[in-house]
All heavy atoms as a GROMACS GRO file, in nm:
protein
  639
    1MET      N    1  10.989  10.282   8.975
    1MET     CA    2  10.986  10.420   9.014
    1MET      C    3  11.118  10.467   9.073
    1MET      O    4  11.147  10.583   9.069
    1MET     CB    5  10.870  10.448   9.106
    1MET     CG    6  10.862  10.367   9.232
    1MET     SD    7  10.696  10.358   9.299
    1MET     CE    8  10.610  10.268   9.176
    2TRP      N    9  11.197  10.374   9.127
    2TRP     CA   10  11.330  10.412   9.175
    2TRP      C   11  11.425  10.413   9.056
    2TRP      O   12  11.420  10.326   8.971
    2TRP     CB   13  11.380  10.310   9.278
    2TRP     CG   14  11.314  10.324   9.411
    2TRP    CD1   15  11.205  10.257   9.454
    2TRP    CD2   16  11.353  10.410   9.516
    2TRP    NE1   17  11.173  10.297   9.580
    2TRP    CE2   18  11.262  10.392   9.622
    2TRP    CE3   19  11.456  10.503   9.532
    2TRP    CZ2   20  11.271  10.461   9.741
    2TRP    CZ3   21  11.464  10.573   9.651
    2TRP    CH2   22  11.373  10.552   9.754
    3PRO      N   23  11.515  10.510   9.050
    3PRO     CA   24  11.617  10.508   8.946
    3PRO      C   25  11.698  10.377   8.956
    3PRO      O   26  11.719  10.324   9.067
    3PRO     CB   27  11.705  10.629   8.979
    3PRO     CG   28  11.617  10.718   9.060
    3PRO     CD   29  11.526  10.628   9.136
    4ASP      N   30  11.742  10.327   8.842
    4ASP     CA   31  11.811  10.198   8.839
    4ASP      C   32  11.927  10.190   8.937
    4ASP      O   33  11.948  10.087   9.001
    4ASP     CB   34  11.862  10.167   8.698
    4ASP     CG   35  11.748  10.134   8.602
    4ASP    OD1   36  11.638  10.100   8.650
    4ASP    OD2   37  11.769  10.144   8.480
    5ASP      N   38  12.002  10.298   8.952
    5ASP     CA   39  12.120  10.293   9.039
    5ASP      C   40  12.083  10.292   9.188
    5ASP      O   41  12.169  10.264   9.272
    5ASP     CB   42  12.216  10.408   9.008
    5ASP     CG   43  12.153  10.545   9.028
    5ASP    OD1   44  12.033  10.563   8.998
    5ASP    OD2   45  12.226  10.636   9.072
    6LEU      N   46  11.957  10.317   9.221
    6LEU     CA   47  11.912  10.316   9.361
    6LEU      C   48  11.822  10.198   9.394
    6LEU      O   49  11.789  10.174   9.510
    6LEU     CB   50  11.836  10.445   9.393
    6LEU     CG   51  11.912  10.576   9.374
    6LEU    CD1   52  11.821  10.694   9.398
    6LEU    CD2   53  12.032  10.580   9.466
    7GLU      N   54  11.784  10.126   9.292
    7GLU     CA   55  11.684  10.021   9.307
    7GLU      C   56  11.722   9.912   9.408
    7GLU      O   57  11.643   9.876   9.494
    7GLU     CB   58  11.659   9.960   9.170
    7GLU     CG   59  11.530   9.886   9.156
    7GLU     CD   60  11.506   9.852   9.010
    7GLU    OE1   61  11.569   9.755   8.961
    7GLU    OE2   62  11.426   9.922   8.947
    8GLU      N   63  11.842   9.859   9.397
    8GLU     CA   64  11.883   9.752   9.488
    8GLU      C   65  11.885   9.798   9.633
    8GLU      O   66  11.839   9.726   9.722
    8GLU     CB   67  12.019   9.695   9.447
    8GLU     CG   68  12.012   9.608   9.324
    8GLU     CD   69  12.143   9.542   9.292
    8GLU    OE1   70  12.213   9.499   9.388
    8GLU    OE2   71  12.177   9.534   9.173
    9ARG      N   72  11.936   9.917   9.656
    9ARG     CA   73  11.938   9.970   9.794
    9ARG      C   74  11.797   9.992   9.844
    9ARG      O   75  11.768   9.964   9.961
    9ARG     CB   76  12.019  10.101   9.797
    9ARG     CG   77  12.027  10.163   9.933
    9ARG     CD   78  12.119  10.084  10.026
    9ARG     NE   79  12.132  10.157  10.150
    9ARG     CZ   80  12.112  10.103  10.269
    9ARG    NH1   81  12.085   9.976  10.281
    9ARG    NH2   82  12.124  10.176  10.378
   10ALA      N   83  11.708  10.040   9.760
   10ALA     CA   84  11.569  10.061   9.799
   10ALA      C   85  11.504   9.929   9.840
   10ALA      O   86  11.433   9.923   9.942
   10ALA     CB   87  11.490  10.126   9.686
   11ILE      N   88  11.530   9.825   9.766
   11ILE     CA   89  11.474   9.693   9.800
   11ILE      C   90  11.531   9.645   9.933
   11ILE      O   91  11.458   9.591  10.018
   11ILE     CB   92  11.499   9.592   9.687
   11ILE    CG1   93  11.416   9.631   9.564
   11ILE    CG2   94  11.464   9.450   9.733
   11ILE    CD1   95  11.453   9.556   9.439
   12GLU      N   96  11.660   9.665   9.956
   12GLU     CA   97  11.721   9.628  10.085
   12GLU      C   98  11.653   9.702  10.200
   12GLU      O   99  11.626   9.642  10.305
   12GLU     CB  100  11.870   9.662  10.086
   12GLU     CG  101  11.956   9.576   9.999
   12GLU     CD  102  12.100   9.628   9.992
   12GLU    OE1  103  12.138   9.715  10.074
   12GLU    OE2  104  12.175   9.582   9.905
   13ILE      N  105  11.626   9.829  10.181
   13ILE     CA  106  11.563   9.908  10.287
   13ILE      C  107  11.421   9.861  10.311
   13ILE      O  108  11.379   9.843  10.425
   13ILE     CB  109  11.570  10.058  10.253
   13ILE    CG1  110  11.714  10.106  10.272
   13ILE    CG2  111  11.473  10.139  10.339
   13ILE    CD1  112  11.741  10.244  10.224
   14ALA      N  113  11.345   9.840  10.205
   14ALA     CA  114  11.208   9.791  10.221
   14ALA      C  115  11.207   9.654  10.290
   14ALA      O  116  11.122   9.628  10.375
   14ALA     CB  117  11.137   9.784  10.086
   15ARG      N  118  11.302   9.571  10.258
   15ARG     CA  119  11.312   9.439  10.322
   15ARG      C  120  11.341   9.456  10.472
   15ARG      O  121  11.281   9.390  10.556
   15ARG     CB  122  11.420   9.356  10.255
   15ARG     CG  123  11.429   9.214  10.311
   15ARG     CD  124  11.527   9.127  10.234
   15ARG     NE  125  11.471   9.092  10.104
   15ARG     CZ  126  11.526   9.122   9.987
   15ARG    NH1  127  11.640   9.189   9.981
   15ARG    NH2  128  11.469   9.087   9.874
   16ARG      N  129  11.432   9.546  10.505
   16ARG     CA  130  11.467   9.570  10.645
   16ARG      C  131  11.350   9.634  10.722
   16ARG      O  132  11.321   9.598  10.835
   16ARG     CB  133  11.590   9.659  10.656
   16ARG     CG  134  11.635   9.680  10.800
   16ARG     CD  135  11.749   9.778  10.811
   16ARG     NE  136  11.698   9.913  10.785
   16ARG     CZ  137  11.764  10.008  10.722
   16ARG    NH1  138  11.884   9.987  10.677
   16ARG    NH2  139  11.710  10.126  10.704
   17GLU      N  140  11.284   9.730  10.659
   17GLU     CA  141  11.178   9.804  10.726
   17GLU      C  142  11.051   9.722  10.746
   17GLU      O  143  10.984   9.736  10.848
   17GLU     CB  144  11.144   9.932  10.648
   17GLU     CG  145  11.255  10.034  10.644
   17GLU     CD  146  11.281  10.098  10.778
   17GLU    OE1  147  11.187  10.110  10.860
   17GLU    OE2  148  11.395  10.139  10.802
   18SER      N  149  11.015   9.640  10.648
   18SER     CA  150  10.884   9.574  10.652
   18SER      C  151  10.886   9.427  10.616
   18SER      O  152  10.781   9.366  10.607
   18SER     CB  153  10.789   9.644  10.556
   18SER     OG  154  10.831   9.622  10.422
   19THR      N  155  11.003   9.372  10.593
   19THR     CA  156  11.017   9.239  10.534
   19THR      C  157  10.929   9.224  10.410
   19THR      O  158  10.873   9.118  10.385
   19THR     CB  159  10.993   9.124  10.636
   19THR    OG1  160  10.861   9.133  10.688
   19THR    CG2  161  11.093   9.126  10.748
   20LEU      N  162  10.919   9.334  10.336
   20LEU     CA  163  10.845   9.342  10.210
   20LEU      C  164  10.696   9.313  10.225
   20LEU      O  165  10.631   9.268  10.131
   20LEU     CB  166  10.908   9.253  10.102
   20LEU     CG  167  11.054   9.285  10.067
   20LEU    CD1  168  11.108   9.185   9.967
   20LEU    CD2  169  11.067   9.427  10.015
   21ARG      N  170  10.642   9.341  10.343
   21ARG     CA  171  10.498   9.324  10.367
   21ARG      C  172  10.432   9.462  10.369
   21ARG      O  173  10.457   9.541  10.460
   21ARG     CB  174  10.474   9.252  10.500
   21ARG     CG  175  10.525   9.107  10.497
   21ARG     CD  176  10.508   9.038  10.629
   21ARG     NE  177  10.590   9.108  10.729
   21ARG     CZ  178  10.556   9.119  10.857
   21ARG    NH1  179  10.445   9.066  10.903
   21ARG    NH2  180  10.635   9.183  10.941
   22PRO      N  181  10.348   9.493  10.272
   22PRO     CA  182  10.291   9.627  10.261
   22PRO      C  183  10.196   9.667  10.374
   22PRO      O  184  10.172   9.785  10.395
   22PRO     CB  185  10.218   9.625  10.126
   22PRO     CG  186  10.195   9.482  10.097
   22PRO     CD  187  10.306   9.406  10.163
   23GLY      N  188  10.143   9.571  10.448
   23GLY     CA  189  10.048   9.603  10.554
   23GLY      C  190  10.109   9.626  10.691
   23GLY      O  191  10.037   9.638  10.790
   24VAL      N  192  10.240   9.636  10.698
   24VAL     CA  193  10.309   9.652  10.826
   24VAL      C  194  10.293   9.795  10.877
   24VAL      O  195  10.299   9.891  10.802
   24VAL     CB  196  10.458   9.617  10.812
   24VAL    CG1  197  10.536   9.651  10.937
   24VAL    CG2  198  10.475   9.471  10.779
   25ARG      N  199  10.272   9.804  11.008
   25ARG     CA  200  10.266   9.935  11.074
   25ARG      C  201  10.328   9.924  11.212
   25ARG      O  202  10.311   9.826  11.281
   25ARG     CB  203  10.120   9.979  11.089
   25ARG     CG  204  10.111  10.109  11.167
   25ARG     CD  205   9.969  10.154  11.185
   25ARG     NE  206   9.970  10.277  11.261
   25ARG     CZ  207   9.885  10.305  11.356
   25ARG    NH1  208   9.788  10.221  11.386
   25ARG    NH2  209   9.893  10.418  11.421
   26ASN      N  210  10.402  10.029  11.252
   26ASN     CA  211  10.441  10.040  11.391
   26ASN      C  212  10.373  10.165  11.445
   26ASN      O  213  10.278  10.213  11.385
   26ASN     CB  214  10.594  10.039  11.408
   26ASN     CG  215  10.661  10.163  11.355
   26ASN    OD1  216  10.605  10.271  11.352
   26ASN    ND2  217  10.785  10.148  11.312
   27SER      N  218  10.418  10.220  11.551
   27SER     CA  219  10.346  10.331  11.614
   27SER      C  220  10.331  10.454  11.525
   27SER      O  221  10.236  10.530  11.541
   27SER     CB  222  10.413  10.370  11.746
   27SER     OG  223  10.545  10.416  11.720
   28CYS      N  224  10.421  10.476  11.432
   28CYS     CA  225  10.417  10.599  11.352
   28CYS      C  226  10.430  10.577  11.203
   28CYS      O  227  10.403  10.668  11.125
   28CYS     CB  228  10.529  10.693  11.396
   28CYS     SG  229  10.694  10.627  11.360
   29CYS      N  230  10.471  10.459  11.163
   29CYS     CA  231  10.515  10.438  11.025
   29CYS      C  232  10.437  10.328  10.956
   29CYS      O  233  10.398  10.230  11.020
   29CYS     CB  234  10.664  10.407  11.023
   29CYS     SG  235  10.763  10.537  11.102
   30TYR      N  236  10.419  10.344  10.826
   30TYR     CA  237  10.328  10.259  10.750
   30TYR      C  238  10.392  10.202  10.624
   30TYR      O  239  10.464  10.272  10.554
   30TYR     CB  240  10.206  10.342  10.705
   30TYR     CG  241  10.124  10.394  10.818
   30TYR    CD1  242  10.164  10.504  10.892
   30TYR    CD2  243  10.005  10.334  10.852
   30TYR    CE1  244  10.088  10.553  10.996
   30TYR    CE2  245   9.926  10.382  10.956
   30TYR     CZ  246   9.969  10.491  11.028
   30TYR     OH  247   9.894  10.538  11.131
   31GLY      N  248  10.360  10.077  10.597
   31GLY     CA  249  10.389  10.016  10.468
   31GLY      C  250  10.531   9.972  10.445
   31GLY      O  251  10.612   9.962  10.537
   32LEU      N  252  10.558   9.942  10.318
   32LEU     CA  253  10.686   9.883  10.277
   32LEU      C  254  10.808   9.959  10.328
   32LEU      O  255  10.902   9.899  10.378
   32LEU     CB  256  10.694   9.877  10.124
   32LEU     CG  257  10.606   9.775  10.054
   32LEU    CD1  258  10.618   9.792   9.903
   32LEU    CD2  259  10.642   9.634  10.096
   33PHE      N  260  10.808  10.090  10.311
   33PHE     CA  261  10.923  10.170  10.350
   33PHE      C  262  10.904  10.236  10.486
   33PHE      O  263  10.986  10.319  10.526
   33PHE     CB  264  10.952  10.277  10.243
   33PHE     CG  265  11.013  10.219  10.119
   33PHE    CD1  266  10.934  10.175  10.014
   33PHE    CD2  267  11.150  10.206  10.107
   33PHE    CE1  268  10.990  10.122   9.900
   33PHE    CE2  269  11.207  10.152   9.993
   33PHE     CZ  270  11.126  10.110   9.889
   34GLN      N  271  10.798  10.198  10.557
   34GLN     CA  272  10.770  10.252  10.690
   34GLN      C  273  10.775  10.404  10.688
   34GLN      O  274  10.855  10.469  10.756
   34GLN     CB  275  10.866  10.194  10.794
   34GLN     CG  276  10.839  10.047  10.823
   34GLN     CD  277  10.705  10.028  10.893
   34GLN    OE1  278  10.695  10.047  11.012
   34GLN    NE2  279  10.601   9.992  10.819
   35ILE      N  280  10.686  10.462  10.609
   35ILE     CA  281  10.677  10.607  10.596
   35ILE      C  282  10.616  10.664  10.723
   35ILE      O  283  10.510  10.620  10.768
   35ILE     CB  284  10.590  10.645  10.473
   35ILE    CG1  285  10.646  10.583  10.345
   35ILE    CG2  286  10.574  10.796  10.463
   35ILE    CD1  287  10.784  10.628  10.305
   36ASN      N  288  10.682  10.764  10.779
   36ASN     CA  289  10.632  10.828  10.900
   36ASN      C  290  10.524  10.928  10.863
   36ASN      O  291  10.551  11.035  10.808
   36ASN     CB  292  10.747  10.898  10.973
   36ASN     CG  293  10.707  10.953  11.107
   36ASN    OD1  294  10.600  11.011  11.123
   36ASN    ND2  295  10.793  10.935  11.205
   37TRP      N  296  10.400  10.891  10.891
   37TRP     CA  297  10.285  10.973  10.854
   37TRP      C  298  10.291  11.111  10.917
   37TRP      O  299  10.272  11.212  10.850
   37TRP     CB  300  10.157  10.900  10.892
   37TRP     CG  301  10.033  10.983  10.881
   37TRP    CD1  302   9.957  11.031  10.983
   37TRP    CD2  303   9.972  11.029  10.760
   37TRP    NE1  304   9.852  11.104  10.934
   37TRP    CE2  305   9.859  11.103  10.797
   37TRP    CE3  306  10.001  11.015  10.625
   37TRP    CZ2  307   9.774  11.163  10.704
   37TRP    CZ3  308   9.918  11.074  10.532
   37TRP    CH2  309   9.806  11.147  10.572
   38ASN      N  310  10.319  11.118  11.045
   38ASN     CA  311  10.319  11.247  11.114
   38ASN      C  312  10.427  11.341  11.063
   38ASN      O  313  10.408  11.462  11.057
   38ASN     CB  314  10.332  11.228  11.265
   38ASN     CG  315  10.208  11.166  11.324
   38ASN    OD1  316  10.096  11.193  11.280
   38ASN    ND2  317  10.226  11.080  11.423
   39SER      N  318  10.540  11.288  11.026
   39SER     CA  319  10.650  11.371  10.978
   39SER      C  320  10.627  11.425  10.837
   39SER      O  321  10.679  11.530  10.802
   39SER     CB  322  10.781  11.292  10.977
   39SER     OG  323  10.822  11.264  11.108
   40HIS      N  324  10.550  11.352  10.757
   40HIS     CA  325  10.538  11.387  10.615
   40HIS      C  326  10.396  11.428  10.572
   40HIS      O  327  10.378  11.470  10.459
   40HIS     CB  328  10.586  11.271  10.529
   40HIS     CG  329  10.726  11.230  10.558
   40HIS    ND1  330  10.834  11.312  10.532
   40HIS    CD2  331  10.777  11.119  10.614
   40HIS    CE1  332  10.945  11.252  10.570
   40HIS    NE2  333  10.913  11.134  10.620
   41ARG      N  334  10.301  11.419  10.661
   41ARG     CA  335  10.162  11.444  10.620
   41ARG      C  336  10.140  11.585  10.566
   41ARG      O  337  10.050  11.606  10.485
   41ARG     CB  338  10.065  11.411  10.732
   41ARG     CG  339  10.065  11.508  10.847
   41ARG     CD  340   9.980  11.463  10.963
   41ARG     NE  341   9.841  11.456  10.924
   41ARG     CZ  342   9.744  11.416  11.003
   41ARG    NH1  343   9.770  11.379  11.126
   41ARG    NH2  344   9.621  11.412  10.961
   42SER      N  345  10.219  11.683  10.606
   42SER     CA  346  10.198  11.820  10.562
   42SER      C  347  10.217  11.837  10.411
   42SER      O  348  10.157  11.925  10.351
   42SER     CB  349  10.291  11.916  10.636
   42SER     OG  350  10.426  11.889  10.604
   43TRP      N  351  10.296  11.754  10.349
   43TRP     CA  352  10.316  11.764  10.204
   43TRP      C  353  10.260  11.645  10.126
   43TRP      O  354  10.251  11.651  10.004
   43TRP     CB  355  10.463  11.784  10.168
   43TRP     CG  356  10.555  11.676  10.215
   43TRP    CD1  357  10.624  11.672  10.333
   43TRP    CD2  358  10.591  11.557  10.144
   43TRP    NE1  359  10.700  11.558  10.340
   43TRP    CE2  360  10.680  11.485  10.225
   43TRP    CE3  361  10.556  11.503  10.021
   43TRP    CZ2  362  10.736  11.363  10.188
   43TRP    CZ3  363  10.610  11.382   9.983
   43TRP    CH2  364  10.699  11.313  10.065
   44LEU      N  365  10.219  11.539  10.195
   44LEU     CA  366  10.168  11.421  10.125
   44LEU      C  367  10.037  11.447  10.051
   44LEU      O  368  10.009  11.382   9.951
   44LEU     CB  369  10.152  11.303  10.221
   44LEU     CG  370  10.283  11.236  10.261
   44LEU    CD1  371  10.258  11.128  10.364
   44LEU    CD2  372  10.353  11.179  10.140
   45ASP      N  373   9.958  11.543  10.097
   45ASP     CA  374   9.835  11.571  10.025
   45ASP      C  375   9.863  11.624   9.884
   45ASP      O  376   9.783  11.606   9.794
   45ASP     CB  377   9.744  11.666  10.103
   45ASP     CG  378   9.806  11.801  10.131
   45ASP    OD1  379   9.929  11.812  10.133
   45ASP    OD2  380   9.728  11.896  10.153
   46ASP      N  381   9.982  11.682   9.863
   46ASP     CA  382  10.022  11.722   9.728
   46ASP      C  383  10.038  11.601   9.636
   46ASP      O  384  10.029  11.614   9.515
   46ASP     CB  385  10.154  11.800   9.731
   46ASP     CG  386  10.143  11.933   9.802
   46ASP    OD1  387  10.031  11.985   9.817
   46ASP    OD2  388  10.248  11.985   9.844
   47TRP      N  389  10.060  11.486   9.695
   47TRP     CA  390  10.074  11.360   9.622
   47TRP      C  391   9.943  11.282   9.618
   47TRP      O  392   9.940  11.168   9.572
   47TRP     CB  393  10.182  11.274   9.688
   47TRP     CG  394  10.320  11.324   9.660
   47TRP    CD1  395  10.382  11.431   9.717
   47TRP    CD2  396  10.411  11.272   9.565
   47TRP    NE1  397  10.507  11.448   9.664
   47TRP    CE2  398  10.527  11.351   9.571
   47TRP    CE3  399  10.406  11.165   9.478
   47TRP    CZ2  400  10.637  11.327   9.491
   47TRP    CZ3  401  10.516  11.140   9.399
   47TRP    CH2  402  10.630  11.220   9.405
   48GLY      N  403   9.838  11.341   9.674
   48GLY     CA  404   9.709  11.273   9.677
   48GLY      C  405   9.694  11.178   9.793
   48GLY      O  406   9.598  11.102   9.799
   49VAL      N  407   9.788  11.180   9.885
   49VAL     CA  408   9.783  11.092  10.003
   49VAL      C  409   9.724  11.174  10.116
   49VAL      O  410   9.789  11.262  10.172
   49VAL     CB  411   9.923  11.038  10.039
   49VAL    CG1  412   9.915  10.949  10.162
   49VAL    CG2  413   9.982  10.963   9.921
   50THR      N  414   9.599  11.144  10.149
   50THR     CA  415   9.527  11.222  10.250
   50THR      C  416   9.499  11.143  10.377
   50THR      O  417   9.444  11.197  10.471
   50THR     CB  418   9.395  11.274  10.192
   50THR    OG1  419   9.317  11.163  10.146
   50THR    CG2  420   9.420  11.371  10.076
   51SER      N  421   9.538  11.016  10.378
   51SER     CA  422   9.523  10.936  10.499
   51SER      C  423   9.640  10.839  10.509
   51SER      O  424   9.695  10.795  10.408
   51SER     CB  425   9.391  10.859  10.500
   51SER     OG  426   9.397  10.750  10.410
   52ALA      N  427   9.674  10.805  10.631
   52ALA     CA  428   9.784  10.712  10.654
   52ALA      C  429   9.755  10.576  10.592
   52ALA      O  430   9.846  10.508  10.544
   52ALA     CB  431   9.809  10.698  10.804
   53ALA      N  432   9.629  10.538  10.587
   53ALA     CA  433   9.592  10.407  10.533
   53ALA      C  434   9.633  10.392  10.386
   53ALA      O  435   9.660  10.280  10.341
   53ALA     CB  436   9.442  10.384  10.548
   54GLN      N  437   9.641  10.501  10.313
   54GLN     CA  438   9.684  10.494  10.174
   54GLN      C  439   9.828  10.445  10.161
   54GLN      O  440   9.866  10.393  10.056
   54GLN     CB  441   9.668  10.630  10.107
   54GLN     CG  442   9.525  10.669  10.083
   54GLN     CD  443   9.517  10.810  10.028
   54GLN    OE1  444   9.513  10.906  10.104
   54GLN    NE2  445   9.518  10.821   9.896
   55LEU      N  446   9.906  10.461  10.266
   55LEU     CA  447  10.046  10.417  10.263
   55LEU      C  448  10.060  10.265  10.267
   55LEU      O  449  10.170  10.213  10.248
   55LEU     CB  450  10.123  10.482  10.377
   55LEU     CG  451  10.137  10.634  10.366
   55LEU    CD1  452  10.196  10.691  10.494
   55LEU    CD2  453  10.218  10.673  10.244
   56TYR      N  454   9.950  10.194  10.291
   56TYR     CA  455   9.953  10.047  10.283
   56TYR      C  456   9.956   9.999  10.138
   56TYR      O  457   9.992   9.884  10.112
   56TYR     CB  458   9.833   9.986  10.354
   56TYR     CG  459   9.837  10.000  10.503
   56TYR    CD1  460   9.728  10.052  10.572
   56TYR    CD2  461   9.948   9.961  10.578
   56TYR    CE1  462   9.729  10.064  10.710
   56TYR    CE2  463   9.950   9.974  10.716
   56TYR     CZ  464   9.840  10.025  10.781
   56TYR     OH  465   9.841  10.038  10.917
   57ASP      N  466   9.918  10.084  10.045
   57ASP     CA  467   9.926  10.048   9.903
   57ASP      C  468  10.074  10.049   9.865
   57ASP      O  469  10.140  10.154   9.875
   57ASP     CB  470   9.848  10.151   9.820
   57ASP     CG  471   9.854  10.124   9.670
   57ASP    OD1  472   9.961  10.084   9.618
   57ASP    OD2  473   9.751  10.144   9.605
   58PRO      N  474  10.128   9.936   9.821
   58PRO     CA  475  10.273   9.930   9.797
   58PRO      C  476  10.320  10.026   9.688
   58PRO      O  477  10.432  10.077   9.696
   58PRO     CB  478  10.298   9.784   9.760
   58PRO     CG  479  10.166   9.728   9.724
   58PRO     CD  480  10.063   9.808   9.797
   59VAL      N  481  10.238  10.053   9.588
   59VAL     CA  482  10.278  10.146   9.483
   59VAL      C  483  10.284  10.288   9.538
   59VAL      O  484  10.381  10.360   9.518
   59VAL     CB  485  10.182  10.137   9.362
   59VAL    CG1  486  10.212  10.246   9.260
   59VAL    CG2  487  10.191   9.999   9.297
   60VAL      N  488  10.181  10.327   9.612
   60VAL     CA  489  10.179  10.460   9.674
   60VAL      C  490  10.297  10.474   9.769
   60VAL      O  491  10.367  10.575   9.769
   60VAL     CB  492  10.044  10.485   9.746
   60VAL    CG1  493  10.050  10.612   9.830
   60VAL    CG2  494   9.930  10.491   9.646
   61ASN      N  495  10.319  10.372   9.851
   61ASN     CA  496  10.428  10.377   9.949
   61ASN      C  497  10.563  10.394   9.881
   61ASN      O  498  10.645  10.476   9.924
   61ASN     CB  499  10.424  10.252  10.036
   61ASN     CG  500  10.510  10.265  10.158
   61ASN    OD1  501  10.631  10.247  10.152
   61ASN    ND2  502  10.447  10.295  10.271
   62ALA      N  503  10.587  10.320   9.774
   62ALA     CA  504  10.714  10.331   9.703
   62ALA      C  505  10.729  10.468   9.638
   62ALA      O  506  10.837  10.526   9.639
   62ALA     CB  507  10.727  10.220   9.600
   63GLN      N  508  10.620  10.522   9.582
   63GLN     CA  509  10.626  10.655   9.523
   63GLN      C  510  10.658  10.760   9.629
   63GLN      O  511  10.740  10.850   9.606
   63GLN     CB  512  10.494  10.689   9.454
   63GLN     CG  513  10.471  10.609   9.329
   63GLN     CD  514  10.330  10.625   9.273
   63GLN    OE1  515  10.235  10.654   9.345
   63GLN    NE2  516  10.318  10.606   9.143
   64VAL      N  517  10.594  10.748   9.744
   64VAL     CA  518  10.622  10.842   9.853
   64VAL      C  519  10.766  10.825   9.902
   64VAL      O  520  10.834  10.923   9.932
   64VAL     CB  521  10.520  10.824   9.967
   64VAL    CG1  522  10.562  10.898  10.093
   64VAL    CG2  523  10.381  10.870   9.922
   65ALA      N  524  10.814  10.701   9.909
   65ALA     CA  525  10.951  10.677   9.952
   65ALA      C  526  11.051  10.746   9.860
   65ALA      O  527  11.150  10.804   9.907
   65ALA     CB  528  10.979  10.527   9.960
   66VAL      N  529  11.026  10.743   9.730
   66VAL     CA  530  11.114  10.814   9.636
   66VAL      C  531  11.112  10.963   9.667
   66VAL      O  532  11.216  11.028   9.672
   66VAL     CB  533  11.072  10.788   9.489
   66VAL    CG1  534  11.148  10.879   9.394
   66VAL    CG2  535  11.093  10.643   9.451
   67ALA      N  536  10.994  11.017   9.693
   67ALA     CA  537  10.982  11.160   9.725
   67ALA      C  538  11.054  11.193   9.856
   67ALA      O  539  11.122  11.296   9.865
   67ALA     CB  540  10.835  11.200   9.733
   68VAL      N  541  11.041  11.106   9.956
   68VAL     CA  542  11.111  11.127  10.084
   68VAL      C  543  11.262  11.126  10.059
   68VAL      O  544  11.334  11.212  10.109
   68VAL     CB  545  11.070  11.020  10.188
   68VAL    CG1  546  11.162  11.024  10.310
   68VAL    CG2  547  10.925  11.037  10.229
   69TYR      N  548  11.308  11.030   9.982
   69TYR     CA  549  11.451  11.021   9.947
   69TYR      C  550  11.497  11.151   9.882
   69TYR      O  551  11.600  11.208   9.918
   69TYR     CB  552  11.473  10.902   9.854
   69TYR     CG  553  11.613  10.894   9.799
   69TYR    CD1  554  11.713  10.826   9.867
   69TYR    CD2  555  11.647  10.956   9.678
   69TYR    CE1  556  11.842  10.820   9.818
   69TYR    CE2  557  11.774  10.951   9.628
   69TYR     CZ  558  11.872  10.883   9.698
   69TYR     OH  559  12.000  10.878   9.649
   70GLN      N  560  11.422  11.198   9.784
   70GLN     CA  561  11.460  11.320   9.712
   70GLN      C  562  11.458  11.442   9.802
   70GLN      O  563  11.548  11.524   9.798
   70GLN     CB  564  11.368  11.340   9.591
   70GLN     CG  565  11.391  11.236   9.484
   70GLN     CD  566  11.287  11.238   9.375
   70GLN    OE1  567  11.174  11.283   9.393
   70GLN    NE2  568  11.325  11.188   9.258
   71ARG      N  569  11.353  11.454   9.885
   71ARG     CA  570  11.343  11.569   9.975
   71ARG      C  571  11.457  11.570  10.077
   71ARG      O  572  11.504  11.676  10.116
   71ARG     CB  573  11.209  11.567  10.047
   71ARG     CG  574  11.092  11.600   9.956
   71ARG     CD  575  10.958  11.577  10.026
   71ARG     NE  576  10.935  11.670  10.133
   71ARG     CZ  577  10.871  11.786  10.121
   71ARG    NH1  578  10.823  11.823  10.005
   71ARG    NH2  579  10.854  11.864  10.226
   72ALA      N  580  11.500  11.451  10.122
   72ALA     CA  581  11.606  11.441  10.222
   72ALA      C  582  11.746  11.448  10.159
   72ALA      O  583  11.844  11.465  10.230
   72ALA     CB  584  11.592  11.310  10.300
   73GLY      N  585  11.753  11.431  10.028
   73GLY     CA  586  11.882  11.430   9.962
   73GLY      C  587  11.961  11.303   9.986
   73GLY      O  588  12.083  11.302   9.981
   74GLY      N  589  11.891  11.194  10.014
   74GLY     CA  590  11.958  11.066  10.034
   74GLY      C  591  11.881  10.973  10.125
   74GLY      O  592  11.762  10.992  10.150
   75TRP      N  593  11.951  10.874  10.176
   75TRP     CA  594  11.890  10.766  10.255
   75TRP      C  595  11.873  10.801  10.401
   75TRP      O  596  11.830  10.718  10.480
   75TRP     CB  597  11.975  10.638  10.242
   75TRP     CG  598  11.982  10.586  10.104
   75TRP    CD1  599  12.092  10.583  10.023
   75TRP    CD2  600  11.877  10.527  10.027
   75TRP    NE1  601  12.061  10.528   9.902
   75TRP    CE2  602  11.929  10.492   9.902
   75TRP    CE3  603  11.742  10.501  10.053
   75TRP    CZ2  604  11.853  10.432   9.801
   75TRP    CZ3  605  11.665  10.442   9.953
   75TRP    CH2  606  11.720  10.408   9.830
   76GLY      N  607  11.904  10.922  10.442
   76GLY     CA  608  11.898  10.964  10.580
   76GLY      C  609  11.772  10.924  10.656
   76GLY      O  610  11.781  10.878  10.770
   77PRO      N  611  11.654  10.938  10.597
   77PRO     CA  612  11.533  10.900  10.673
   77PRO      C  613  11.531  10.752  10.713
   77PRO      O  614  11.456  10.713  10.803
   77PRO     CB  615  11.419  10.932  10.576
   77PRO     CG  616  11.474  11.040  10.490
   77PRO     CD  617  11.620  11.006  10.473
   78TRP      N  618  11.612  10.670  10.647
   78TRP     CA  619  11.617  10.528  10.680
   78TRP      C  620  11.747  10.490  10.748
   78TRP      O  621  11.789  10.375  10.747
   78TRP     CB  622  11.599  10.444  10.552
   78TRP     CG  623  11.462  10.459  10.496
   78TRP    CD1  624  11.350  10.393  10.538
   78TRP    CD2  625  11.419  10.546  10.390
   78TRP    NE1  626  11.241  10.434  10.465
   78TRP    CE2  627  11.281  10.529  10.374
   78TRP    CE3  628  11.485  10.638  10.311
   78TRP    CZ2  629  11.208  10.597  10.279
   78TRP    CZ3  630  11.412  10.707  10.216
   78TRP    CH2  631  11.275  10.687  10.201
   79GLY      N  632  11.812  10.586  10.806
   79GLY     CA  633  11.932  10.558  10.883
   79GLY      C  634  12.062  10.565  10.804
   79GLY      O  635  12.161  10.506  10.845
   80GLY      N  636  12.061  10.636  10.695
   80GLY     CA  637  12.187  10.657  10.630
   80GLY      C  638  12.195  10.624  10.490
   80GLY      O  639  12.280  10.627  10.418
   0.00000   0.00000   0.00000
């Protein structure tokens, strides 16, 4: 789901955020890419994501991460 030229960086970020464990959660963020539910929930229902628990699905999480990347215009949500 990530464009080929972004794939390696995306894997590095997922490794840093969750050590590639889809069930990881901290106080606000869920899954592989540690998606911040509170920050993004207003538009996630457009993607069919209606609960934070859905972000534990690694496919859903990666799809949402691509959308977050696109909405932000880059890697900013993950620190640059």
